C-alpha positions in Angstrom: 0.0 0.0 0.0 1.5 3.4 -1.0 2.1 5.9 1.7 -0.6 8.2 0.3 -3.2 5.3 0.6 -2.1 4.8 4.2 -2.5 8.5 4.9 -6.0 8.5 3.5 -6.9 5.4 5.5 -5.7 7.1 8.7 -7.7 10.2 7.9 -10.8 8.1 7.2 -10.4 6.4 10.6 -10.2 9.8 12.3 -6.5 9.5 13.1 -4.5 12.8 12.9 -1.4 12.5 10.8 1.3 14.2 12.8 4.7 15.0 11.3 6.2 12.2 13.5 3.7 9.7 12.2 4.3 10.8 8.7 8.1 10.3 9.1 7.5 6.8 10.4 5.1 5.9 7.6 7.5 7.1 5.0 10.4 5.1 6.5 8.3 1.9 6.6 6.9 2.3 3.2 9.9 3.5 1.2 12.9 1.9 2.9 12.7 -1.2 0.8 13.6 -3.2 3.9 11.9 -4.8 6.9 12.8 -2.5 9.8 12.6 -3.2 13.5 11.3 -0.6 16.0 14.8 0.4 17.1 16.1 1.0 13.5 12.9 2.9 12.8 13.6 5.1 15.9 17.2 5.7 14.8 16.3 6.6 11.2 13.3 8.8 12.3 15.4 10.6 14.9 17.8 11.8 12.1 14.8 13.5 10.5 13.3 14.8 13.8 15.6 14.8 16.8 12.6 15.4 19.1 11.0 12.1 18.2 11.2 9.6 21.1 11.0 5.8 21.4 7.6 5.9 23.1 6.2 7.7 20.0 7.6 5.1 17.7 6.1 2.2 19.7 2.7 3.9 20.1 2.6 4.7 16.4 3.5 1.2 15.4 0.8 -0.2 17.7 -1.8 2.2 16.2 -0.7 1.4 12.6 -1.0 -2.4 13.4 -4.4 -2.0 15.0 -5.6 0.1 12.0 -4.6 -2.8 9.7 -2.1 -0.6 7.8 1.2 -2.2 8.9 2.1 -5.8 9.4 4.3 -7.0 12.2 6.6 -9.9 11.2 9.0 -12.1 13.2 10.9 -13.3 10.0 11.7 -16.7 11.6 13.2 -15.0 14.6 16.5 -14.4 12.8 16.9 -11.3 14.9 16.0 -13.0 18.1 12.8 -11.6 19.6 12.8 -8.6 17.3 9.8 -7.8 15.2 9.9 -6.1 11.8 7.4 -3.9 10.1 6.1 -3.4 6.6 3.1 -1.6 5.1 0.3 -3.9 4.3 0.6 -4.6 0.6 -2.4 -5.1 -1.7 -0.9 -8.4 -2.9 0.0 -11.1 -0.5 3.5 -12.4 -0.6 5.8 -14.8 1.1 9.0 -14.0 2.9 11.9 -16.1 1.9 14.6 -16.0 4.6 18.2 -17.2 4.5 18.8 -19.1 7.8 22.5 -18.3 7.6 22.9 -14.6 6.6 19.4 -13.4 7.3 18.7 -12.0 3.8 15.0 -11.6 3.2 13.4 -11.8 -0.2 9.7 -11.3 -1.0 7.9 -13.8 -3.3 4.7 -12.9 -5.1 2.7 -14.9 -7.5 0.1 -17.4 -8.5 1.6 -20.3 -6.5 0.7 -18.5 -3.3 -2.8 -17.8 -4.4 -3.2 -21.4 -5.4 -2.1 -22.5 -2.0 -4.6 -20.1 -0.4 -7.5 -21.6 -2.6 -6.4 -25.1 -1.7 -6.5 -24.4 2.1 -9.9 -22.7 1.8 -11.3 -25.6 -0.2 -9.8 -28.4 1.9 -10.8 -27.0 5.3 -13.9 -25.0 4.2 -12.0 -22.0 5.7 -12.3 -18.4 4.8 -8.9 -16.9 4.8 -8.7 -13.2 5.9 -5.0 -12.9 6.2 -2.1 -15.2 5.1 1.5 -14.8 6.1 4.1 -17.2 4.7 7.7 -17.6 5.7 10.1 -19.9 4.0 13.5 -20.6 5.6 16.5 -22.1 3.8 19.8 -21.0 2.4 20.4 -18.4 -0.3 22.7 -19.3 -3.2 25.7 -17.6 -1.6 25.3 -19.4 1.7 24.8 -22.8 0.0 28.3 -22.4 -1.5 29.7 -21.4 1.9 28.0 -24.5 3.5 29.4 -26.8 0.8 32.9 -25.3 1.5 32.5 -25.9 5.2 31.5 -29.5 4.7 34.4 -30.1 2.3 36.8 -28.5 4.8 35.4 -30.6 7.7 35.8 -33.8 5.6 39.4 -32.9 4.9 40.3 -32.8 8.6 42.2 -35.7 10.1 39.9 -38.4 11.6 41.2 -37.8 15.1 40.3 -34.1 14.9 36.8 -34.9 13.6 36.3 -37.5 16.3 37.4 -35.1 19.1 34.9 -32.5 17.8 32.1 -35.0 17.7 32.7 -36.1 21.3 33.0 -32.5 22.4 29.8 -31.7 20.6 28.0 -34.7 22.1 29.2 -33.7 25.6 27.8 -30.2 25.1 24.5 -31.5 23.8 24.0 -33.6 27.0 
């Protein structure tokens, strides 16, 4: 959803669009990234040094409750952090690299087909769908292969010691 559409939605809900709210909306909508609250605060404060954390958190809560912003956990790659994006008109999946944390967005008919299958199979009316897919990006796949090759090249005694140390830690 474009920032203008969000602004109109806020006005129609009787929410006043303050300069601080406008800064946050622009950052969320135009950054091209999934931003957490702390990053939003830091970026917004560069534009308005008077803006405080409480305003950021209250605004995010209001935008979520208004259905204008989605809160995502992105497979908890950042720990307990949550990330924000404007609610787009077209549903999409988040494809997350479990190694480097890179996030891609996937749009298309396969997601709509899955949605229809779920609705038909369960007789369920879907109002909102969020999909996260975890795996390894092409770059990290190469790094993992190199690590496996390097581990295989280690002398057997080194590998056995590592296995026993790992087993001891796992207990």
